[in-house]
PAMINU-57078 format. One record per atom (N, C-alpha, C): atom name; x, y, z; residue number from 1; residue in one letter. Coordinates in nm, 2 decimals, padded with zeros to 4 digits. Layout:
<nodes>
['CA', [X, Y, Z], NUM, 'a']
...
</nodes>
This chain:
<nodes>
['N', [-01.71, 03.02, 02.71], 1, 'm']
['CA', [-01.67, 03.00, 02.65], 1, 'm']
['C', [-01.64, 03.14, 02.59], 1, 'm']
['N', [-01.58, 03.16, 02.50], 2, 'e']
['CA', [-01.55, 03.34, 02.50], 2, 'e']
['C', [-01.57, 03.36, 02.33], 2, 'e']
['N', [-01.61, 03.45, 02.32], 3, 'i']
['CA', [-01.58, 03.49, 02.14], 3, 'i']
['C', [-01.60, 03.67, 02.13], 3, 'i']
['N', [-01.49, 03.67, 02.11], 4, 't']
['CA', [-01.41, 03.80, 02.09], 4, 't']
['C', [-01.41, 03.83, 01.85], 4, 't']
['N', [-01.49, 03.98, 01.87], 5, 'm']
['CA', [-01.47, 04.01, 01.75], 5, 'm']
['C', [-01.44, 04.15, 01.73], 5, 'm']
['N', [-01.39, 04.21, 01.62], 6, 't']
['CA', [-01.32, 04.32, 01.58], 6, 't']
['C', [-01.46, 04.35, 01.49], 6, 't']
['N', [-01.50, 04.53, 01.50], 7, 'l']
['CA', [-01.61, 04.50, 01.40], 7, 'l']
['C', [-01.51, 04.67, 01.35], 7, 'l']
['N', [-01.56, 04.69, 01.21], 8, 't']
['CA', [-01.52, 04.85, 01.19], 8, 't']
['C', [-01.63, 04.95, 01.12], 8, 't']
['N', [-01.61, 05.04, 01.20], 9, 'v']
['CA', [-01.75, 05.12, 01.19], 9, 'v']
['C', [-01.72, 05.28, 01.20], 9, 'v']
['N', [-01.80, 05.32, 01.13], 10, 't']
['CA', [-01.78, 05.47, 01.07], 10, 't']
['C', [-01.84, 05.54, 01.22], 10, 't']
['N', [-01.82, 05.70, 01.23], 11, 'p']
['CA', [-01.86, 05.79, 01.34], 11, 'p']
['C', [-01.99, 05.75, 01.38], 11, 'p']
['N', [-02.10, 05.79, 01.25], 12, 'e']
['CA', [-02.21, 05.76, 01.27], 12, 'e']
['C', [-02.24, 05.64, 01.30], 12, 'e']
['N', [-02.21, 05.52, 01.25], 13, 'q']
['CA', [-02.27, 05.37, 01.25], 13, 'q']
['C', [-02.22, 05.35, 01.45], 13, 'q']
['N', [-02.15, 05.43, 01.46], 14, 'a']
['CA', [-02.08, 05.38, 01.60], 14, 'a']
['C', [-02.22, 05.41, 01.71], 14, 'a']
['N', [-02.25, 05.60, 01.73], 15, 'a']
['CA', [-02.33, 05.68, 01.78], 15, 'a']
['C', [-02.51, 05.60, 01.71], 15, 'a']
['N', [-02.51, 05.51, 01.63], 16, 'a']
['CA', [-02.63, 05.44, 01.63], 16, 'a']
['C', [-02.64, 05.27, 01.67], 16, 'a']
['N', [-02.52, 05.23, 01.72], 17, 'i']
['CA', [-02.52, 05.14, 01.78], 17, 'i']
['C', [-02.52, 05.16, 01.93], 17, 'i']
['N', [-02.47, 05.29, 01.94], 18, 'a']
['CA', [-02.49, 05.36, 02.11], 18, 'a']
['C', [-02.60, 05.33, 02.20], 18, 'a']
['N', [-02.70, 05.40, 02.05], 19, 'g']
['CA', [-02.82, 05.42, 02.06], 19, 'g']
['C', [-02.92, 05.30, 02.10], 19, 'g']
['N', [-02.92, 05.24, 02.02], 20, 'l']
['CA', [-02.97, 05.15, 02.03], 20, 'l']
['C', [-02.92, 05.04, 02.16], 20, 'l']
['N', [-02.81, 04.98, 02.21], 21, 'l']
['CA', [-02.78, 05.01, 02.32], 21, 'l']
['C', [-02.83, 05.03, 02.43], 21, 'l']
['N', [-02.84, 05.18, 02.42], 22, 'a']
['CA', [-02.92, 05.27, 02.55], 22, 'a']
['C', [-03.07, 05.26, 02.55], 22, 'a']
['N', [-03.12, 05.19, 02.40], 23, 'g']
['CA', [-03.28, 05.19, 02.44], 23, 'g']
['C', [-03.39, 05.25, 02.31], 23, 'g']
['N', [-03.26, 05.36, 02.28], 24, 's']
['CA', [-03.33, 05.45, 02.19], 24, 's']
['C', [-03.36, 05.40, 02.05], 24, 's']
['N', [-03.45, 05.43, 01.97], 25, 'k']
['CA', [-03.46, 05.42, 01.81], 25, 'k']
['C', [-03.38, 05.49, 01.71], 25, 'k']
['N', [-03.31, 05.48, 01.62], 26, 'p']
['CA', [-03.24, 05.53, 01.53], 26, 'p']
['C', [-03.35, 05.59, 01.47], 26, 'p']
['N', [-03.29, 05.71, 01.45], 27, 'l']
['CA', [-03.37, 05.80, 01.35], 27, 'l']
['C', [-03.32, 05.79, 01.24], 27, 'l']
['N', [-03.23, 05.78, 01.18], 28, 'n']
['CA', [-03.18, 05.70, 01.03], 28, 'n']
['C', [-03.16, 05.55, 01.05], 28, 'n']
['N', [-03.20, 05.47, 01.03], 29, 'p']
['CA', [-03.09, 05.33, 01.01], 29, 'p']
['C', [-03.01, 05.35, 00.96], 29, 'p']
['N', [-02.88, 05.31, 01.04], 30, 'p']
['CA', [-02.72, 05.30, 00.98], 30, 'p']
['C', [-02.77, 05.25, 00.80], 30, 'p']
['N', [-02.66, 05.30, 00.75], 31, 'a']
['CA', [-02.64, 05.25, 00.58], 31, 'a']
['C', [-02.58, 05.10, 00.63], 31, 'a']
['N', [-02.63, 04.98, 00.53], 32, 'p']
['CA', [-02.55, 04.85, 00.52], 32, 'p']
['C', [-02.40, 04.83, 00.57], 32, 'p']
['N', [-02.33, 04.77, 00.61], 33, 'v']
['CA', [-02.17, 04.76, 00.57], 33, 'v']
['C', [-02.17, 04.65, 00.50], 33, 'v']
['N', [-02.10, 04.67, 00.43], 34, 'a']
['CA', [-02.07, 04.50, 00.34], 34, 'a']
['C', [-01.96, 04.40, 00.46], 34, 'a']
['N', [-02.00, 04.32, 00.44], 35, 'a']
['CA', [-01.94, 04.21, 00.52], 35, 'a']
['C', [-01.80, 04.20, 00.46], 35, 'a']
['N', [-01.71, 04.15, 00.57], 36, 'p']
['CA', [-01.54, 04.18, 00.49], 36, 'p']
['C', [-01.56, 04.02, 00.40], 36, 'p']
['N', [-01.48, 04.02, 00.32], 37, 'q']
['CA', [-01.47, 03.92, 00.22], 37, 'q']
['C', [-01.39, 03.88, 00.28], 37, 'q']
['N', [-01.35, 03.66, 00.30], 38, 'p']
['CA', [-01.23, 03.60, 00.38], 38, 'p']
['C', [-01.14, 03.61, 00.29], 38, 'p']
['N', [-01.02, 03.62, 00.33], 39, 'a']
['CA', [-00.92, 03.69, 00.21], 39, 'a']
['C', [-00.90, 03.50, 00.15], 39, 'a']
['N', [-00.87, 03.51, 00.02], 40, 'a']
['CA', [-00.88, 03.38, -00.03], 40, 'a']
['C', [-00.71, 03.25, -00.02], 40, 'a']
['N', [-00.85, 03.15, 00.02], 41, 'v']
['CA', [-00.75, 03.06, 00.06], 41, 'v']
['C', [-00.70, 02.94, -00.06], 41, 'v']
['N', [-00.60, 02.99, -00.08], 42, 'p']
['CA', [-00.53, 02.85, -00.20], 42, 'p']
['C', [-00.60, 02.73, -00.14], 42, 'p']
['N', [-00.59, 02.64, -00.27], 43, 'a']
['CA', [-00.69, 02.54, -00.35], 43, 'a']
['C', [-00.52, 02.43, -00.24], 43, 'a']
['N', [-00.56, 02.33, -00.22], 44, 'p']
['CA', [-00.48, 02.24, -00.11], 44, 'p']
['C', [-00.37, 02.18, -00.27], 44, 'p']
['N', [-00.28, 02.17, -00.27], 45, 't']
['CA', [-00.24, 02.12, -00.43], 45, 't']
['C', [-00.20, 01.96, -00.32], 45, 't']
['N', [-00.16, 01.86, -00.47], 46, 'a']
['CA', [-00.16, 01.73, -00.41], 46, 'a']
['C', [00.00, 01.70, -00.38], 46, 'a']
['N', [00.02, 01.66, -00.22], 47, 'v']
['CA', [00.11, 01.61, -00.23], 47, 'v']
['C', [00.20, 01.46, -00.27], 47, 'v']
['N', [00.26, 01.41, -00.36], 48, 'p']
['CA', [00.26, 01.27, -00.34], 48, 'p']
['C', [00.33, 01.22, -00.25], 48, 'p']
['N', [00.30, 01.12, -00.22], 49, 'v']
['CA', [00.31, 01.05, -00.06], 49, 'v']
['C', [00.36, 00.91, -00.13], 49, 'v']
['N', [00.46, 00.84, -00.08], 50, 'n']
['CA', [00.50, 00.71, -00.08], 50, 'n']
['C', [00.43, 00.65, 00.00], 50, 'n']
['N', [00.33, 00.55, -00.05], 51, 't']
['CA', [00.31, 00.42, 00.00], 51, 't']
['C', [00.33, 00.34, 00.02], 51, 't']
['N', [00.42, 00.30, -00.07], 52, 'a']
['CA', [00.51, 00.13, -00.10], 52, 'a']
['C', [00.52, 00.11, 00.03], 52, 'a']
['N', [00.53, 00.00, 00.10], 53, 'v']
['CA', [00.56, -00.07, 00.17], 53, 'v']
['C', [00.72, -00.17, 00.15], 53, 'v']
['N', [00.81, -00.13, 00.21], 54, 'p']
['CA', [00.92, -00.20, 00.21], 54, 'p']
['C', [00.94, -00.35, 00.19], 54, 'p']
['N', [00.97, -00.42, 00.12], 55, 'v']
['CA', [00.95, -00.52, 00.15], 55, 'v']
['C', [01.11, -00.61, 00.15], 55, 'v']
['N', [01.09, -00.71, 00.28], 56, 'q']
['CA', [01.24, -00.75, 00.29], 56, 'q']
['C', [01.28, -00.87, 00.20], 56, 'q']
['N', [01.35, -00.88, 00.17], 57, 'q']
['CA', [01.35, -00.96, 00.08], 57, 'q']
['C', [01.47, -01.09, 00.11], 57, 'q']
['N', [01.45, -01.23, 00.12], 58, 'e']
['CA', [01.55, -01.32, 00.18], 58, 'e']
['C', [01.67, -01.26, 00.05], 58, 'e']
['N', [01.79, -01.30, 00.13], 59, 'p']
['CA', [01.96, -01.31, 00.06], 59, 'p']
['C', [01.91, -01.46, -00.02], 59, 'p']
['N', [01.94, -01.41, -00.16], 60, 'l']
['CA', [01.96, -01.50, -00.25], 60, 'l']
['C', [02.10, -01.63, -00.26], 60, 'l']
['N', [02.05, -01.77, -00.22], 61, 'p']
['CA', [02.17, -01.87, -00.22], 61, 'p']
['C', [02.35, -01.79, -00.31], 61, 'p']
['N', [02.41, -01.85, -00.16], 62, 't']
['CA', [02.53, -01.83, -00.30], 62, 't']
['C', [02.62, -01.92, -00.32], 62, 't']
['N', [02.51, -02.02, -00.33], 63, 'g']
['CA', [02.60, -02.16, -00.38], 63, 'g']
['C', [02.48, -02.24, -00.46], 63, 'g']
['N', [02.53, -02.30, -00.56], 64, 'i']
['CA', [02.41, -02.39, -00.63], 64, 'i']
['C', [02.43, -02.49, -00.58], 64, 'i']
['N', [02.36, -02.58, -00.55], 65, 'p']
['CA', [02.31, -02.66, -00.47], 65, 'p']
['C', [02.34, -02.82, -00.52], 65, 'p']
['N', [02.43, -02.90, -00.45], 66, 't']
['CA', [02.52, -03.05, -00.51], 66, 't']
['C', [02.42, -03.14, -00.48], 66, 't']
['N', [02.33, -03.11, -00.39], 67, 'q']
['CA', [02.27, -03.23, -00.34], 67, 'q']
['C', [02.13, -03.23, -00.37], 67, 'q']
['N', [02.09, -03.37, -00.45], 68, 'v']
['CA', [01.96, -03.41, -00.50], 68, 'v']
['C', [01.88, -03.41, -00.42], 68, 'v']
['N', [01.78, -03.42, -00.37], 69, 'r']
['CA', [01.67, -03.46, -00.29], 69, 'r']
['C', [01.65, -03.62, -00.33], 69, 'r']
['N', [01.68, -03.69, -00.27], 70, 'a']
['CA', [01.65, -03.88, -00.30], 70, 'a']
['C', [01.47, -03.91, -00.23], 70, 'a']
['N', [01.41, -03.95, -00.38], 71, 'y']
['CA', [01.29, -04.02, -00.37], 71, 'y']
['C', [01.30, -04.16, -00.32], 71, 'y']
['N', [01.18, -04.16, -00.25], 72, 's']
['CA', [01.16, -04.33, -00.21], 72, 's']
['C', [01.08, -04.38, -00.33], 72, 's']
['N', [01.01, -04.51, -00.33], 73, 'v']
['CA', [00.99, -04.53, -00.46], 73, 'v']
['C', [00.81, -04.49, -00.40], 73, 'v']
['N', [00.78, -04.51, -00.24], 74, 'n']
['CA', [00.65, -04.46, -00.23], 74, 'n']
['C', [00.63, -04.31, -00.26], 74, 'n']
['N', [00.75, -04.21, -00.25], 75, 'd']
['CA', [00.70, -04.08, -00.29], 75, 'd']
['C', [00.64, -04.07, -00.40], 75, 'd']
['N', [00.73, -04.20, -00.53], 76, 'l']
['CA', [00.71, -04.13, -00.67], 76, 'l']
['C', [00.53, -04.19, -00.65], 76, 'l']
['N', [00.50, -04.28, -00.62], 77, 'a']
['CA', [00.35, -04.35, -00.61], 77, 'a']
['C', [00.29, -04.27, -00.57], 77, 'a']
['N', [00.31, -04.20, -00.46], 78, 'i']
['CA', [00.23, -04.12, -00.35], 78, 'i']
['C', [00.16, -03.99, -00.52], 78, 'i']
['N', [00.28, -03.98, -00.55], 79, 'a']
['CA', [00.26, -03.86, -00.70], 79, 'a']
['C', [00.17, -03.87, -00.79], 79, 'a']
['N', [00.21, -04.03, -00.81], 80, 'c']
['CA', [00.17, -04.08, -00.94], 80, 'c']
['C', [00.02, -04.08, -00.92], 80, 'c']
['N', [-00.04, -04.15, -00.80], 81, 'r']
['CA', [-00.20, -04.19, -00.77], 81, 'r']
['C', [-00.30, -04.10, -00.85], 81, 'r']
['N', [-00.29, -03.95, -00.80], 82, 'p']
['CA', [-00.36, -03.84, -00.86], 82, 'p']
['C', [-00.38, -03.85, -01.00], 82, 'p']
['N', [-00.25, -03.91, -01.04], 83, 'l']
['CA', [-00.27, -03.88, -01.19], 83, 'l']
['C', [-00.33, -03.98, -01.28], 83, 'l']
['N', [-00.29, -04.08, -01.20], 84, 'm']
['CA', [-00.40, -04.20, -01.22], 84, 'm']
['C', [-00.55, -04.19, -01.20], 84, 'm']
['N', [-00.59, -04.15, -01.13], 85, 'e']
['CA', [-00.69, -04.09, -01.13], 85, 'e']
['C', [-00.75, -04.00, -01.25], 85, 'e']
['N', [-00.67, -03.92, -01.25], 86, 'a']
['CA', [-00.66, -03.83, -01.35], 86, 'a']
['C', [-00.72, -03.90, -01.50], 86, 'a']
['N', [-00.72, -04.03, -01.50], 87, 'g']
['CA', [-00.72, -04.07, -01.64], 87, 'g']
['C', [-00.57, -04.09, -01.74], 87, 'g']
['N', [-00.46, -04.03, -01.64], 88, 'k']
['CA', [-00.32, -04.02, -01.76], 88, 'k']
['C', [-00.20, -04.18, -01.71], 88, 'k']
['N', [-00.31, -04.25, -01.70], 89, 'q']
['CA', [-00.23, -04.42, -01.73], 89, 'q']
['C', [-00.15, -04.40, -01.87], 89, 'q']
['N', [-00.18, -04.37, -02.01], 90, 'p']
['CA', [-00.09, -04.38, -02.08], 90, 'p']
['C', [00.05, -04.30, -02.05], 90, 'p']
['N', [00.01, -04.22, -02.02], 91, 'e']
['CA', [00.13, -04.12, -02.00], 91, 'e']
['C', [00.18, -04.14, -01.91], 91, 'e']
['N', [00.15, -04.21, -01.78], 92, 'l']
['CA', [00.25, -04.25, -01.65], 92, 'l']
['C', [00.36, -04.43, -01.75], 92, 'l']
['N', [00.23, -04.45, -01.84], 93, 'q']
['CA', [00.33, -04.60, -01.90], 93, 'q']
['C', [00.40, -04.54, -01.99], 93, 'q']
['N', [00.41, -04.41, -02.05], 94, 'a']
['CA', [00.56, -04.38, -02.13], 94, 'a']
['C', [00.64, -04.32, -02.05], 94, 'a']
['N', [00.59, -04.28, -01.94], 95, 'l']
['CA', [00.72, -04.21, -01.93], 95, 'l']
['C', [00.78, -04.30, -01.83], 95, 'l']
['N', [00.74, -04.45, -01.80], 96, 'l']
['CA', [00.82, -04.54, -01.71], 96, 'l']
['C', [00.92, -04.58, -01.81], 96, 'l']
['N', [00.84, -04.62, -01.93], 97, 'a']
['CA', [00.94, -04.70, -02.05], 97, 'a']
['C', [01.08, -04.59, -02.08], 97, 'a']
['N', [01.04, -04.47, -02.10], 98, 'e']
['CA', [01.10, -04.36, -02.07], 98, 'e']
['C', [01.23, -04.40, -02.00], 98, 'e']
['N', [01.23, -04.40, -01.89], 99, 'f']
['CA', [01.32, -04.41, -01.79], 99, 'f']
['C', [01.34, -04.52, -01.74], 99, 'f']
['N', [01.35, -04.62, -01.87], 100, 'g']
['CA', [01.39, -04.77, -01.84], 100, 'g']
['C', [01.30, -04.84, -01.75], 100, 'g']
['N', [01.19, -04.80, -01.70], 101, 'a']
['CA', [01.12, -04.91, -01.62], 101, 'a']
['C', [01.01, -04.94, -01.63], 101, 'a']
['N', [01.01, -05.03, -01.76], 102, 'p']
['CA', [00.83, -05.05, -01.79], 102, 'p']
['C', [00.76, -05.16, -01.70], 102, 'p']
['N', [00.86, -05.22, -01.61], 103, 'a']
['CA', [00.78, -05.31, -01.54], 103, 'a']
['C', [00.73, -05.21, -01.41], 103, 'a']
['N', [00.71, -05.10, -01.39], 104, 'g']
['CA', [00.70, -05.03, -01.23], 104, 'g']
['C', [00.80, -04.91, -01.22], 104, 'g']
['N', [00.74, -04.89, -01.12], 105, 'l']
['CA', [00.81, -04.74, -01.04], 105, 'l']
['C', [00.93, -04.81, -00.94], 105, 'l']
['N', [00.91, -04.96, -00.90], 106, 'a']
['CA', [01.09, -05.00, -00.82], 106, 'a']
['C', [01.14, -04.98, -00.92], 106, 'a']
['N', [01.12, -05.02, -01.04], 107, 's']
['CA', [01.25, -05.03, -01.15], 107, 's']
['C', [01.31, -04.91, -01.18], 107, 's']
['N', [01.23, -04.79, -01.12], 108, 'v']
['CA', [01.32, -04.66, -01.20], 108, 'v']
['C', [01.46, -04.65, -01.14], 108, 'v']
['N', [01.53, -04.63, -01.19], 109, 'p']
['CA', [01.65, -04.67, -01.12], 109, 'p']
['C', [01.68, -04.50, -01.03], 109, 'p']
['N', [01.76, -04.55, -00.91], 110, 'e']
['CA', [01.78, -04.48, -00.82], 110, 'e']
['C', [01.81, -04.32, -00.84], 110, 'e']
['N', [01.93, -04.34, -00.92], 111, 'n']
['CA', [01.99, -04.23, -00.98], 111, 'n']
['C', [01.92, -04.13, -01.05], 111, 'n']
['N', [01.81, -04.17, -01.07], 112, 'r']
['CA', [01.74, -04.11, -01.19], 112, 'r']
['C', [01.55, -04.07, -01.13], 112, 'r']
['N', [01.55, -04.08, -01.00], 113, 'r']
['CA', [01.40, -04.06, -00.90], 113, 'r']
['C', [01.35, -03.95, -00.95], 113, 'r']
['N', [01.48, -03.84, -00.92], 114, 'a']
['CA', [01.47, -03.71, -00.90], 114, 'a']
['C', [01.41, -03.66, -01.04], 114, 'a']
['N', [01.45, -03.66, -01.11], 115, 'e']
['CA', [01.45, -03.65, -01.26], 115, 'e']
['C', [01.30, -03.71, -01.31], 115, 'e']
['N', [01.27, -03.79, -01.25], 116, 'f']
['CA', [01.14, -03.87, -01.26], 116, 'f']
['C', [01.06, -03.77, -01.20], 116, 'f']
['N', [01.08, -03.79, -01.13], 117, 'a']
['CA', [00.96, -03.66, -00.98], 117, 'a']
['C', [01.01, -03.52, -01.06], 117, 'a']
['N', [01.06, -03.48, -01.14], 118, 'g']
['CA', [01.04, -03.40, -01.20], 118, 'g']
['C', [00.93, -03.34, -01.34], 118, 'g']
['N', [00.95, -03.48, -01.41], 119, 'r']
['CA', [00.85, -03.49, -01.50], 119, 'r']
['C', [00.74, -03.50, -01.45], 119, 'r']
['N', [00.72, -03.59, -01.32], 120, 'l']
['CA', [00.62, -03.60, -01.27], 120, 'l']
['C', [00.52, -03.46, -01.26], 120, 'l']
['N', [00.61, -03.36, -01.23], 121, 'r']
['CA', [00.55, -03.24, -01.15], 121, 'r']
['C', [00.50, -03.12, -01.31], 121, 'r']
['N', [00.59, -03.20, -01.42], 122, 'q']
['CA', [00.53, -03.18, -01.53], 122, 'q']
['C', [00.40, -03.17, -01.61], 122, 'q']
['N', [00.35, -03.29, -01.54], 123, 'm']
['CA', [00.26, -03.38, -01.57], 123, 'm']
['C', [00.13, -03.30, -01.46], 123, 'm']
['N', [00.20, -03.28, -01.39], 124, 'g']
['CA', [00.10, -03.20, -01.28], 124, 'g']
['C', [00.06, -03.28, -01.17], 124, 'g']
['N', [00.16, -03.38, -01.21], 125, 'g']
['CA', [00.15, -03.44, -01.03], 125, 'g']
['C', [00.25, -03.35, -00.91], 125, 'g']
['N', [00.17, -03.38, -00.81], 126, 'q']
['CA', [00.22, -03.27, -00.64], 126, 'q']
['C', [00.37, -03.41, -00.57], 126, 'q']
['N', [00.43, -03.33, -00.62], 127, 'i']
['CA', [00.54, -03.41, -00.54], 127, 'i']
['C', [00.66, -03.32, -00.50], 127, 'i']
</nodes>
């Protein structure tokens, strides 16, 4: 490893240093030299950084869906079971009556089963 230093000294200080290196003691010790002050370094400034990660969005559908999912009686029954276990039998019976099916799920008209499924979702059913 090599270290290089540059010192600025007066001729008197140079003579005293040369005497020290030669092994003699100086008659008058040299006056202390003020250490050079480092140049003022400006404080770092904050630079705004955009850390947002671009999110790729899926394209929106271009058309309106024209087909409604067909629900079977079994699909509706599976969605009704947790609601019944939660004590919502009176609400389910009222919903069946509203759809003209007081006899049970099998009597919900096939063309209204998707609507019935939507109402089960509103009640908390998973379908």
